[in-house]
C-alpha positions in Angstrom: 0.0 0.0 0.0 1.5 3.3 -1.1 1.8 6.1 1.5 -0.8 8.8 1.1 0.6 12.2 0.5 -1.8 15.1 0.9 0.5 18.0 -0.2 3.1 18.7 -2.9 6.4 19.4 -1.2 8.0 20.7 -4.4 7.6 24.1 -6.2 7.3 22.4 -9.6 3.7 22.1 -10.8 2.2 18.7 -11.3 1.2 18.1 -15.0 -1.4 15.6 -15.9 -2.8 14.9 -19.4 -6.4 13.7 -19.2 -8.0 11.3 -21.7 -11.8 11.9 -21.4 -12.5 9.5 -24.3 -9.5 7.2 -23.9 -8.0 6.1 -27.3 -11.3 6.5 -29.1 -11.0 8.6 -32.3 -12.9 9.5 -35.4 -9.8 9.3 -37.5 -7.5 6.3 -38.3 -4.1 7.8 -38.7 -1.5 5.2 -39.8 1.2 6.3 -37.4 -1.0 6.9 -34.3 0.8 5.6 -31.2 -2.4 5.8 -29.1 -5.2 4.1 -31.0 -3.9 0.7 -30.1 -4.2 1.4 -26.4 -7.8 0.5 -26.6 -6.7 -3.1 -26.4 -5.6 -2.4 -22.8 -9.3 -1.8 -22.0 -11.1 -4.4 -24.2 -13.4 -5.3 -21.2 -14.7 -1.7 -21.1 -17.6 -1.3 -23.5 -17.6 2.5 -23.3 -14.4 4.5 -23.1 -15.8 7.6 -21.5 -14.7 9.4 -18.3 -17.6 9.4 -15.8 -18.9 12.5 -14.1 -17.7 11.0 -10.8 -14.2 10.4 -12.0 -14.1 13.8 -13.6 -14.9 15.5 -10.3 -12.4 13.4 -8.4 -9.7 14.2 -10.9 -10.3 17.9 -11.0 -10.4 18.2 -7.2 -7.3 16.2 -6.6 -5.4 17.8 -9.5 -6.1 21.3 -8.3 -5.3 20.5 -4.7 -2.0 18.9 -5.7 -0.6 22.1 -7.3 2.0 24.1 -5.3 1.4 27.2 -7.5 -1.4 29.5 -8.1 -1.8 28.7 -11.9 -3.2 25.4 -12.9 -3.2 24.0 -16.5 -5.6 21.3 -17.6 -4.7 19.5 -20.8 -7.4 17.4 -22.5 -6.1 14.9 -25.0 -7.0 11.8 -26.9 -7.8 9.9 -29.0 -10.1 12.6 -30.0 -11.3 14.9 -27.3 -14.4 16.2 -29.2 -15.9 12.8 -29.1 -17.1 14.0 -25.7 -19.9 16.5 -26.2 -19.9 20.1 -24.9 -21.9 19.2 -21.8 -18.8 17.3 -20.6 -16.6 20.3 -20.9 -19.3 22.5 -19.4 -19.0 20.2 -16.3 -15.3 20.8 -16.4 -15.7 24.5 -16.1 -18.2 24.2 -13.3 -16.0 21.8 -11.3 -12.9 24.0 -11.9 -14.8 27.0 -10.4 -16.0 24.9 -7.5 -12.6 23.6 -6.5 -10.4 26.4 -7.8 -10.4 28.5 -4.6 -8.9 31.5 -6.3 -6.5 29.7 -8.6 -5.9 30.8 -12.1 -7.1 27.9 -14.2 -6.4 27.4 -17.9 -7.5 24.7 -20.3 -5.7 23.4 -23.4 -7.4 20.9 -25.7 -5.8 18.9 -28.4 -8.0 18.0 -31.4 -7.8 16.8 -35.0 -10.3 19.6 -35.8 -12.7 17.5 -37.8 -15.6 17.8 -35.4 -15.2 21.6 -34.8 -18.4 23.6 -35.4 -19.8 27.0 -34.5 -21.0 25.8 -31.1 -17.7 24.4 -30.1 -15.8 27.5 -31.1 -18.2 29.8 -29.2 -17.7 27.7 -26.1 -13.9 27.7 -26.5 -13.8 31.5 -27.0 -16.1 32.1 -24.0 -14.0 29.9 -21.8 -10.6 30.9 -23.1 -9.5 27.4 -24.2 -6.3 27.1 -26.1 -6.7 24.7 -28.9 -3.9 22.5 -30.2 -4.6 21.6 -33.9 -3.1 18.4 -35.2 -2.1 19.1 -38.8 0.9 17.8 -40.7 1.4 20.4 -43.3 -0.2 21.1 -46.7 -2.7 18.7 -48.1 -0.4 16.2 -49.7 1.7 16.0 -46.4 -1.3 15.9 -44.1 -3.3 13.3 -46.0 -0.4 10.9 -46.4 -1.1 9.4 -42.9 -3.9 11.4 -41.3 -6.9 9.5 -42.7 -10.5 8.7 -42.1 -11.7 5.2 -41.6 -12.6 4.9 -45.2 -9.0 5.7 -46.2 -9.7 9.2 -47.5 -7.7 12.2 -46.2 -8.9 14.5 -43.5 -7.3 17.8 -44.7 -10.4 19.6 -46.0 -12.3 18.9 -42.8 -9.3 20.1 -40.7 -9.0 23.3 -42.7 -12.7 24.0 -42.2 -12.0 23.7 -38.4 -9.1 26.2 -38.7 -11.4 28.6 -40.5 -14.0 28.3 -37.7 -11.3 29.0 -35.0 -10.3 32.2 -36.9 -13.9 33.2 -37.3 -14.5 33.0 -33.5 -11.0 34.3 -32.5 -10.1 31.1 -30.7 -6.4 30.9 -29.9 -4.7 27.8 -31.4 -1.3 26.3 -31.8 -0.3 23.6 -34.3 1.2 20.1 -33.7 2.7 18.5 -36.7 4.1 15.0 -36.8 7.4 14.7 -38.7 7.4 11.4 -40.6 9.2 9.8 -43.5 7.2 11.8 -46.0 6.7 15.4 -44.9 10.3 15.5 -43.7 11.2 16.2 -47.3 8.9 19.3 -47.4 10.3 21.4 -44.5 10.0 24.9 -46.0 6.7 24.1 -47.7 5.3 22.8 -44.4 6.6 25.7 -42.3 5.2 28.3 -44.7 1.9 26.6 -44.9 1.5 26.6 -41.1 2.3 30.3 -41.0 -0.2 30.9 -43.8 -3.0 29.4 -41.7 -2.2 31.7 -38.8 -0.2 29.4 -36.5 2.3 31.3 -34.5 3.3 28.5 -32.1 4.6 25.5 -34.0 5.4 22.1 -32.4 6.9 19.3 -34.5 6.8 15.8 -33.1 9.1 13.3 -34.8 7.8 9.8 -35.3 10.1 7.2 -33.9 8.4 3.8 -33.5 9.5 0.2 -33.2 6.7 -2.2 -33.9 5.7 -5.8 -34.1 2.9 -6.2 -36.6 1.6 -9.5 -35.2 0.8 -8.2 -31.8 -2.4 -6.2 -30.8 0.0 -3.8 -29.0 2.4 -3.3 -31.9 4.4 -0.4 -30.3 7.3 -1.6 -28.2 8.9 -0.2 -25.1 12.4 1.3 -25.6 14.1 -1.4 -23.6 12.4 -4.2 -25.6 14.7 -6.4 -27.7 11.9 -6.9 -30.3 10.4 -4.9 -33.1 11.4 -3.1 -36.3 11.4 0.6 -37.1 8.1 1.5 -38.5 8.0 2.5 -42.2 6.6 6.0 -41.3 9.4 6.7 -38.7 11.6 9.7 -39.7 15.2 9.3 -40.8 17.5 10.8 -38.1 19.7 12.8 -40.6 16.6 14.0 -42.5 15.1 15.0 -39.2 18.1 17.3 -38.5 17.9 18.8 -42.1 14.2 19.5 -41.6 14.9 21.7 -38.6 17.9 23.3 -40.2 15.9 24.3 -43.3 13.1 25.8 -41.1 15.6 27.5 -38.8 17.3 29.2 -41.8 14.0 30.9 -42.7 12.9 31.6 -39.2 16.2 33.2 -38.1 16.1 35.6 -41.0 12.5 36.6 -40.9 10.4 35.4 -38.0 12.2 35.6 -34.6 9.8 37.1 -32.1 6.8 36.6 -34.3 6.8 32.8 -34.9 7.6 30.5 -32.1 9.0 27.0 -32.9 9.1 24.8 -29.8 12.6 23.3 -30.5 14.1 26.7 -31.2 12.7 28.2 -28.0 13.9 25.1 -26.0 17.4 25.2 -27.5 17.8 28.9 -26.5 16.5 28.2 -23.0 18.9 25.3 -22.5 21.7 27.5 -24.0 21.3 30.1 -21.3 20.8 27.5 -18.6 17.1 27.8 -17.8 14.3 25.2 -17.9 13.4 24.6 -21.6 9.6 24.4 -20.9 9.3 21.0 -22.6 10.0 17.8 -20.7 11.9 16.0 -23.5 14.9 18.4 -23.1 15.0 18.6 -19.3 17.5 16.7 -17.3 14.9 14.6 -15.6 11.2 13.9 -16.2 8.4 12.2 -14.3 6.3 15.2 -13.3 4.0 14.8 -16.4 1.7 11.8 -16.2 -1.6 10.8 -17.9 -4.9 9.7 -16.5 -7.1 7.4 -18.6 -10.9 7.5 -18.9 -11.3 4.9 -16.1 -8.9 6.6 -13.7 -5.7 4.6 -14.4 -2.6 6.7 -14.1 0.6 6.1 -16.2 4.1 7.6 -15.9 3.9 9.3 -19.3 1.7 9.6 -22.4 4.3 7.6 -24.4 4.6 4.9 -21.7 1.0 3.7 -21.5 2.1 0.1 -20.9 1.2 -2.2 -17.9 4.8 -1.9 -16.8 4.3 1.9 -16.2 0.9 1.9 -14.7 1.1 3.8 -11.3 -2.3 2.9 -10.1 -5.9 4.2 -10.2 -7.2 7.4 -8.7 -10.1 5.5 -7.1 -7.7 3.6 -4.9 -4.7 5.9 -4.6 -4.5 9.7 -4.5 -3.2 11.3 -7.6 -0.4 13.1 -5.9 0.7 9.9 -4.1 1.1 8.2 -7.5 3.0 11.1 -9.0 5.3 11.4 -6.0 5.8 7.7 -5.6 9.2 6.0 -5.6 8.2 4.3 -8.8 7.5 7.6 -10.6 10.5 9.3 -9.0 12.8 6.6 -10.3 11.1 6.8 -13.8 12.0 10.5 -13.9 15.5 10.1 -12.6 16.2 7.3 -15.0 16.1 9.8 -17.9 19.5 11.1 -16.7 20.9 8.0 -14.9 20.4 5.7 -17.9 22.3 7.9 -20.4 25.1 6.0 -22.2 28.7 7.2 -21.8 28.6 8.7 -25.3 25.8 11.0 -24.3 27.5 12.0 -21.0 30.6 13.0 -22.9 28.8 14.9 -25.7 29.3 18.6 -26.1 25.5 19.0 -26.7 24.3 17.2 -23.6 23.1 20.3 -22.0 20.9 21.1 -25.0 19.1 17.8 -25.4 19.8 15.7 -22.2 19.2 12.6 -24.3 15.8 13.9 -25.4 12.8 11.6 -24.7 13.5 8.2 -23.3 10.9 6.7 -25.7 13.3 7.4 -28.5 16.4 5.7 -26.9 16.4 2.6 -29.1 19.8 3.0 -30.8 23.2 1.9 -29.8 26.4 4.0 -29.4 29.5 3.7 -31.5 30.8 1.3 -28.9 27.7 -0.8 -28.8 26.2 0.6 -25.6 22.4 0.6 -25.6 20.2 3.6 -24.8 21.3 6.1 -27.5 18.6 8.3 -28.9 17.5 7.2 -32.4 17.5 10.9 -33.5 21.0 11.7 -32.1 22.8 12.3 -35.4 20.0 14.6 -36.5 20.1 16.6 -33.3 23.9 16.9 -33.5 23.7 18.3 -37.0 21.0 20.8 -36.0 22.8 21.9 -32.8 26.1 22.4 -34.6 24.4 24.5 -37.3 22.4 26.8 -34.9 25.3 27.3 -32.4 26.5 30.7 -33.7 22.9 32.1 -33.8 22.1 30.8 -30.4 25.3 32.3 -29.0 24.3 35.7 -30.4 20.7 35.5 -29.1 22.0 34.3 -25.7 24.3 37.3 -25.5 21.4 39.7 -26.4 19.5 38.2 -23.4 22.4 38.9 -21.1 22.3 42.5 -22.0 18.5 42.5 -21.8 18.1 43.1 -25.5 15.6 41.2 -27.7 16.8 37.9 -29.3 15.0 39.1 -32.5 18.1 41.3 -33.1 19.6 38.2 -34.6 17.7 38.9 -37.8 19.6 42.1 -38.4 22.8 40.4 -37.4 22.2 37.7 -40.0 21.6 40.3 -42.7 24.9 42.1 -41.8 27.0 38.9 -41.8 
């Protein structure tokens, strides 16, 4: 029996991604790492978070926070498979248990189900929407498909137009795969053209076994082959370099690319704001539709299940020895090649889920994307050095654009 903890002794906020509809989705994206998680819950006929669980989660999550600002993140599957009444309950419960806290909501969606009513609700309640879109139509429709095999681009773009019409803030999340990695500038310019100012690119790195119901393998597994849609490490680095070249000349201070922001943060020695580049992890878990809590969104495997909120307080699970060791292992399990790398402070081995390669000496645990990251870090170094120096003198990093023109 785990010891019950009723307060958070740390100043770091607890972060929990909630899955109100589990792995249920109205799309059937070829590369989705989460759709198969429904096989973990085959005995559950309906994958929907109950009102009772929702209230318990919101109350415990707010009470667990050591800071005055609380961020709720609603993720899927597809979040909009829950109707508006569910999210209206969310707002009501957040007000009931908020006790003066500043509460924000972020919701990730594929955008297909967006309509006027949804957008009015998001605007009225200040939701930040994360739109999943992989670039222009030929890039997006390569893998982001409906169940009949047709692409989803046109429906997603209709959703983007609705967000603009109702002045709903949104960011974009784009998966870098083996196809769109060859269209870096086209993808970047497209995302800017649809009004995205905050761009996140998530590289696909998957090792799978096709014969299993749970095809995706854990990083420490000896089995599985790299999926055909996984991105090539060197092309991954080139993708970011191409985008960086355009960004550093024209868009610094106006367009925010998550990796560029994180690189600069790490360069000056502050927290990067994204867990994959921090020294340790473990403060960001997920809660499933039935109350099961896992160490991380990318580690929803029985091995990494921390418990259930009905039997163990949320904070106890997140501060448990099991979760603490999971977080520390990000640093402790680094191979020697990483520990001796000149770029260690910039990536910290990146996400443990991608550590499926071997080092030059045959040691396991190297990040699959290592060569690409090294190429990118080497390329951006002089620019980061300049921007870091500007920050030292309390000048805007955007001055780098003039510096580039004068070189």
